[in-house]
NUTISE-141642 format. One record per atom (N, C-alpha, C): residue number from 1; residue in one letter; atom name; x, y, z. Coordinates in pm, whole numbers, plus 50000, padded with zeros to 5 digits. Example, Ala and Ser with C-alpha at 12.3 -4.5 7.8 and 13.67 -1.06 7.14 Angstrom:
2
1,A,N,51319,49431,50780
1,A,CA,51230,49550,50780
1,A,C,51320,49670,50780
2,S,N,51285,49775,50708
2,S,CA,51367,49894,50714
2,S,C,51290,50003,50787
END
This chain:
155
1,X,N,50081,49881,50002
1,X,CA,50001,50009,50018
1,X,C,50099,50112,50007
2,X,N,50063,50194,49896
2,X,CA,50146,50316,49926
2,X,C,50121,50409,49988
3,X,N,50194,50544,50025
3,X,CA,50174,50626,50118
3,X,C,50076,50701,50074
4,X,N,50028,50775,49981
4,X,CA,49902,50846,49931
4,X,C,49785,50761,49946
5,X,N,49805,50622,49914
5,X,CA,49674,50531,49974
5,X,C,49651,50546,50130
6,X,N,49748,50547,50181
6,X,CA,49742,50500,50340
6,X,C,49691,50642,50402
7,X,N,49730,50789,50347
7,X,CA,49692,50906,50382
7,X,C,49526,50905,50352
8,X,N,49492,50859,50244
8,X,CA,49386,50862,50190
8,X,C,49264,50775,50259
9,X,N,49331,50666,50286
9,X,CA,49236,50574,50363
9,X,C,49194,50632,50509
10,X,N,49323,50717,50579
10,X,CA,49302,50782,50716
10,X,C,49212,50895,50681
11,X,N,49209,50973,50581
11,X,CA,49144,51075,50582
11,X,C,48992,51064,50561
12,X,N,48955,50967,50498
12,X,CA,48811,50866,50450
12,X,C,48766,50819,50605
13,X,N,48866,50781,50689
13,X,CA,48823,50739,50838
13,X,C,48793,50818,50923
14,X,N,48848,50966,50903
14,X,CA,48845,51086,50968
14,X,C,48678,51142,50934
15,X,N,48680,51165,50824
15,X,CA,48539,51199,50771
15,X,C,48419,51110,50812
16,X,N,48457,50983,50797
16,X,CA,48321,50904,50850
16,X,C,48290,50904,51001
17,X,N,48418,50924,51053
17,X,CA,48383,50939,51227
17,X,C,48350,51091,51248
18,X,N,48355,51192,51165
18,X,CA,48321,51323,51208
18,X,C,48162,51284,51147
19,X,N,48111,51227,51090
19,X,CA,47996,51243,51080
19,X,C,47926,51147,51126
20,X,N,47979,51038,51148
20,X,CA,47890,50876,51264
20,X,C,47874,50922,51388
21,X,N,48016,50981,51446
21,X,CA,48000,51028,51620
21,X,C,47933,51123,51648
22,X,N,47894,51227,51607
22,X,CA,47759,51301,51665
22,X,C,47627,51270,51679
23,X,N,47593,51152,51576
23,X,CA,47491,51064,51605
23,X,C,47503,50963,51689
24,X,N,47602,50892,51715
24,X,CA,47596,50791,51799
24,X,C,47609,50821,51922
25,X,N,47653,50940,51954
25,X,CA,47674,50984,52028
25,X,C,47549,51059,52157
26,X,N,47492,51080,52072
26,X,CA,47341,51168,52086
26,X,C,47353,51271,52125
27,X,N,47493,51319,52025
27,X,CA,47500,51492,52071
27,X,C,47356,51587,51990
28,X,N,47322,51637,52084
28,X,CA,47179,51735,52071
28,X,C,47076,51671,52087
29,X,N,47078,51578,52177
29,X,CA,46949,51522,52177
29,X,C,46867,51616,52268
30,X,N,46923,51704,52342
30,X,CA,46856,51790,52446
30,X,C,46802,51906,52383
31,X,N,46802,51914,52252
31,X,CA,46736,52054,52192
31,X,C,46662,51980,52081
32,X,N,46559,52069,52074
32,X,CA,46435,52085,51964
32,X,C,46477,52019,51818
33,X,N,46556,52096,51756
33,X,CA,46596,52100,51666
33,X,C,46801,52051,51640
34,X,N,46808,51948,51665
34,X,CA,46933,51919,51701
34,X,C,47070,51956,51624
35,X,N,47060,51966,51523
35,X,CA,47173,51980,51412
35,X,C,47123,52108,51338
36,X,N,47070,52234,51402
36,X,CA,47027,52356,51339
36,X,C,47179,52395,51270
37,X,N,47148,52503,51219
37,X,CA,47267,52579,51159
37,X,C,47357,52682,51243
38,X,N,47448,52738,51227
38,X,CA,47540,52843,51339
38,X,C,47460,52959,51342
39,X,N,47402,52982,51219
39,X,CA,47323,53095,51235
39,X,C,47215,53125,51305
40,X,N,47119,53005,51324
40,X,CA,47017,52996,51432
40,X,C,47076,53006,51563
41,X,N,47182,52941,51586
41,X,CA,47227,52896,51725
41,X,C,47298,53062,51781
42,X,N,47328,53122,51667
42,X,CA,47373,53229,51667
42,X,C,47251,53327,51721
43,X,N,47179,53349,51659
43,X,CA,47030,53420,51645
43,X,C,47013,53382,51809
44,X,N,46927,53273,51828
44,X,CA,46917,53231,51988
44,X,C,46969,53277,52082
45,X,N,47112,53271,52093
45,X,CA,47226,53302,52202
45,X,C,47219,53468,52229
46,X,N,47187,53543,52112
46,X,CA,47215,53677,52105
46,X,C,47049,53723,52179
47,X,N,46940,53652,52113
47,X,CA,46796,53718,52169
47,X,C,46816,53662,52341
48,X,N,46903,53563,52381
48,X,CA,46902,53507,52528
48,X,C,46984,53634,52624
49,X,N,47067,53632,52560
49,X,CA,47166,53755,52604
49,X,C,47118,53867,52639
50,X,N,47058,53969,52510
50,X,CA,47023,54080,52494
50,X,C,46901,54079,52389
51,X,N,46791,54075,52469
51,X,CA,46659,54115,52391
51,X,C,46608,54205,52320
52,X,N,46676,54329,52372
52,X,CA,46651,54416,52282
52,X,C,46715,54453,52158
53,X,N,46823,54366,52144
53,X,CA,46934,54388,52027
53,X,C,46820,54385,51893
54,X,N,46900,54472,51815
54,X,CA,46801,54466,51682
54,X,C,46940,54489,51574
55,X,N,46948,54366,51445
55,X,CA,47014,54320,51343
55,X,C,47013,54473,51302
56,X,N,47198,54471,51244
56,X,CA,47189,54623,51177
56,X,C,47124,54622,51021
57,X,N,47132,54515,50969
57,X,CA,47089,54494,50816
57,X,C,46968,54364,50814
58,X,N,46923,54359,50720
58,X,CA,46815,54238,50682
58,X,C,46933,54194,50560
59,X,N,46874,54051,50564
59,X,CA,46881,53936,50449
59,X,C,46826,54044,50313
60,X,N,46897,53988,50207
60,X,CA,46846,54033,50103
60,X,C,46727,53964,50036
61,X,N,46729,53821,50016
61,X,CA,46657,53721,50014
61,X,C,46626,53639,50112
62,X,N,46453,53638,50156
62,X,CA,46430,53544,50264
62,X,C,46357,53428,50201
63,X,N,46427,53314,50194
63,X,CA,46337,53182,50171
63,X,C,46228,53149,50220
64,X,N,46100,53117,50134
64,X,CA,45941,53134,50211
64,X,C,45975,53013,50303
65,X,N,46058,52892,50278
65,X,CA,46043,52784,50396
65,X,C,46177,52720,50433
66,X,N,46175,52627,50518
66,X,CA,46337,52583,50547
66,X,C,46388,52503,50465
67,X,N,46277,52439,50404
67,X,CA,46305,52335,50308
67,X,C,46366,52409,50166
68,X,N,46331,52520,50109
68,X,CA,46423,52574,50015
68,X,C,46528,52653,50051
69,X,N,46554,52662,50175
69,X,CA,46663,52741,50205
69,X,C,46775,52602,50273
70,X,N,46746,52506,50282
70,X,CA,46843,52398,50279
70,X,C,46885,52362,50129
71,X,N,46790,52368,50052
71,X,CA,46815,52358,49880
71,X,C,46912,52431,49793
72,X,N,46878,52569,49900
72,X,CA,47003,52675,49841
72,X,C,47110,52668,49865
73,X,N,47113,52634,50004
73,X,CA,47271,52579,50059
73,X,C,47342,52469,50022
74,X,N,47244,52358,49987
74,X,CA,47320,52230,49903
74,X,C,47353,52278,49763
75,X,N,47262,52367,49689
75,X,CA,47333,52372,49562
75,X,C,47450,52480,49573
76,X,N,47450,52569,49689
76,X,CA,47561,52669,49685
76,X,C,47691,52559,49740
77,X,N,47687,52472,49778
77,X,CA,47755,52386,49858
77,X,C,47831,52279,49747
78,X,N,47735,52249,49655
78,X,CA,47764,52171,49545
78,X,C,47869,52241,49469
79,X,N,47845,52374,49429
79,X,CA,47877,52456,49341
79,X,C,48021,52456,49353
80,X,N,48052,52503,49512
80,X,CA,48156,52517,49546
80,X,C,48231,52406,49516
81,X,N,48191,52317,49559
81,X,CA,48265,52169,49552
81,X,C,48315,52137,49390
82,X,N,48243,52195,49313
82,X,CA,48259,52158,49176
82,X,C,48363,52237,49116
83,X,N,48365,52404,49166
83,X,CA,48466,52471,49161
83,X,C,48618,52396,49193
84,X,N,48613,52387,49334
84,X,CA,48738,52323,49385
84,X,C,48760,52191,49291
85,X,N,48674,52134,49279
85,X,CA,48728,52013,49213
85,X,C,48809,52026,49043
86,X,N,48697,52140,49012
86,X,CA,48767,52162,48828
86,X,C,48943,52181,48882
87,X,N,48930,52292,48974
87,X,CA,49071,52399,49019
87,X,C,49150,52239,49061
88,X,N,49125,52159,49079
88,X,CA,49235,52034,49141
88,X,C,49250,51995,49041
89,X,N,49167,51940,48973
89,X,CA,49213,51876,48822
89,X,C,49263,51922,48707
90,X,N,49254,52036,48730
90,X,CA,49329,52099,48633
90,X,C,49487,52144,48622
91,X,N,49504,52160,48761
91,X,CA,49626,52147,48863
91,X,C,49675,52005,48810
92,X,N,49622,51904,48866
92,X,CA,49638,51783,48848
92,X,C,49684,51755,48727
93,X,N,49615,51786,48604
93,X,CA,49645,51728,48461
93,X,C,49769,51809,48418
94,X,N,49803,51920,48477
94,X,CA,49882,51968,48416
94,X,C,50026,51958,48466
95,X,N,50027,51888,48626
95,X,CA,50162,51860,48642
95,X,C,50152,51698,48576
96,X,N,50071,51613,48532
96,X,CA,50079,51497,48456
96,X,C,50130,51527,48313
97,X,N,50081,51674,48254
97,X,CA,50131,51665,48175
97,X,C,50263,51743,48131
98,X,N,50342,51790,48256
98,X,CA,50481,51831,48251
98,X,C,50534,51729,48255
99,X,N,50478,51605,48326
99,X,CA,50558,51487,48365
99,X,C,50615,51410,48268
100,X,N,50457,51410,48171
100,X,CA,50483,51292,48090
100,X,C,50558,51402,47953
101,X,N,50556,51528,47950
101,X,CA,50647,51632,47850
101,X,C,50827,51586,47887
102,X,N,50831,51549,48001
102,X,CA,50985,51567,48072
102,X,C,51038,51433,48036
103,X,N,50955,51344,48077
103,X,CA,50966,51216,48044
103,X,C,50977,51167,47907
104,X,N,50887,51219,47816
104,X,CA,50932,51205,47654
104,X,C,51039,51295,47602
105,X,N,51058,51409,47681
105,X,CA,51198,51450,47647
105,X,C,51329,51370,47675
106,X,N,51318,51308,47807
106,X,CA,51420,51253,47872
106,X,C,51441,51130,47812
107,X,N,51349,51055,47749
107,X,CA,51362,50943,47632
107,X,C,51413,50948,47499
108,X,N,51375,51045,47443
108,X,CA,51412,51126,47330
108,X,C,51555,51148,47352
109,X,N,51619,51193,47422
109,X,CA,51752,51202,47410
109,X,C,51866,51113,47461
110,X,N,51793,51052,47565
110,X,CA,51839,50942,47635
110,X,C,51873,50810,47510
111,X,N,51780,50793,47449
111,X,CA,51787,50667,47356
111,X,C,51692,50679,47231
112,X,N,51774,50744,47172
112,X,CA,51720,50783,47003
112,X,C,51749,50643,46960
113,X,N,51656,50613,46874
113,X,CA,51666,50489,46778
113,X,C,51781,50528,46672
114,X,N,51907,50432,46625
114,X,CA,52017,50486,46545
114,X,C,51914,50445,46382
115,X,N,51919,50576,46353
115,X,CA,51881,50562,46221
115,X,C,52002,50627,46134
116,X,N,52005,50568,46008
116,X,CA,52097,50609,45909
116,X,C,52061,50750,45840
117,X,N,52175,50872,45840
117,X,CA,52102,50977,45806
117,X,C,52065,51068,45932
118,X,N,52046,51046,46043
118,X,CA,51982,51108,46149
118,X,C,52113,51224,46231
119,X,N,52104,51343,46201
119,X,CA,52245,51404,46244
119,X,C,52184,51453,46395
120,X,N,52310,51436,46463
120,X,CA,52323,51509,46575
120,X,C,52278,51620,46635
121,X,N,52263,51682,46725
121,X,CA,52224,51836,46730
121,X,C,52343,51891,46788
122,X,N,52405,52008,46760
122,X,CA,52469,52101,46800
122,X,C,52527,52036,46929
123,X,N,52652,51999,46959
123,X,CA,52672,52040,47128
123,X,C,52690,51872,47166
124,X,N,52628,51755,47108
124,X,CA,52594,51608,47135
124,X,C,52659,51545,47035
125,X,N,52742,51456,47089
125,X,CA,52796,51368,47029
125,X,C,52678,51253,46934
126,X,N,52748,51183,46839
126,X,CA,52659,51111,46732
126,X,C,52660,50968,46830
127,X,N,52540,50908,46836
127,X,CA,52559,50723,46869
127,X,C,52586,50654,46776
128,X,N,52663,50541,46779
128,X,CA,52673,50461,46680
128,X,C,52544,50419,46581
129,X,N,52599,50457,46464
129,X,CA,52505,50444,46365
129,X,C,52449,50578,46288
130,X,N,52461,50684,46426
130,X,CA,52384,50814,46373
130,X,C,52510,50887,46257
131,X,N,52467,50977,46187
131,X,CA,52571,51040,46140
131,X,C,52613,51169,46205
132,X,N,52723,51245,46253
132,X,CA,52768,51330,46310
132,X,C,52735,51479,46192
133,X,N,52701,51591,46273
133,X,CA,52672,51703,46225
133,X,C,52783,51758,46161
134,X,N,52794,51811,46057
134,X,CA,52907,51878,45941
134,X,C,53010,51939,46070
135,X,N,53144,51907,46046
135,X,CA,53245,52001,46154
135,X,C,53244,51894,46289
136,X,N,53174,51836,46319
136,X,CA,53159,51738,46451
136,X,C,53271,51663,46467
137,X,N,53313,51605,46371
137,X,CA,53401,51485,46320
137,X,C,53522,51561,46357
138,X,N,53559,51646,46311
138,X,CA,53676,51739,46273
138,X,C,53709,51784,46441
139,X,N,53631,51807,46526
139,X,CA,53625,51865,46650
139,X,C,53667,51762,46725
140,X,N,53587,51694,46711
140,X,CA,53636,51529,46797
140,X,C,53772,51473,46786
141,X,N,53847,51460,46636
141,X,CA,53965,51429,46624
141,X,C,54055,51551,46694
142,X,N,54033,51663,46681
142,X,CA,54144,51760,46693
142,X,C,54097,51779,46898
143,X,N,53996,51722,46915
143,X,CA,54021,51756,47092
143,X,C,54103,51637,47154
144,X,N,54128,51509,47036
144,X,CA,54177,51386,47123
144,X,C,54118,51290,47159
145,X,N,54119,51175,47096
145,X,CA,54015,51054,47129
145,X,C,54147,50963,47177
146,X,N,54273,50979,47200
146,X,CA,54366,50872,47233
146,X,C,54457,50816,47122
147,X,N,54391,50849,47009
147,X,CA,54492,50874,46899
147,X,C,54467,50974,46791
148,X,N,54533,51032,46734
148,X,CA,54507,51108,46585
148,X,C,54619,51230,46596
149,X,N,54571,51390,46576
149,X,CA,54681,51440,46533
149,X,C,54710,51500,46665
150,X,N,54648,51531,46772
150,X,CA,54699,51581,46873
150,X,C,54848,51539,46921
151,X,N,54807,51389,46942
151,X,CA,54899,51302,46983
151,X,C,55020,51328,46936
152,X,N,55007,51282,46760
152,X,CA,55141,51296,46694
152,X,C,55196,51366,46671
153,X,N,55169,51512,46727
153,X,CA,55239,51626,46679
153,X,C,55362,51621,46791
154,X,N,55296,51642,46924
154,X,CA,55420,51662,47000
154,X,C,55494,51542,47072
155,X,N,55444,51435,47031
155,X,CA,55530,51323,47048
155,X,C,55632,51270,46993
END
């Protein structure tokens, strides 16, 4: 099992525990609506602490029912998840594309097939079976390869 697989499994286990534990432990049993949102909880706490408090502004749109409010919230969450998934997918695709291009580039320069008439790029030596670039053979012999003009002159 790879390291990423172990991390993903652990994260899934944590998410499942966060979803199941509140239900299994009976958290919120003492409340009328045990799993209401933070907005409703905050409103209740404020009205208990300061009954004369008046909000600074009112919502732009007040849904006619709680079901519609829940549906709009679920739609908002789905759109956010879609945007995040798209972003991470694009990032992963770019990274994989760069890795493939790099792999193709290194394969292409390291192990080119020996074809007759294929010239080496300037600065590279020709592999056996490949034709050297014009002037490259002269540079190799002038630099000295163990035998040739360089040894013959001074010795």
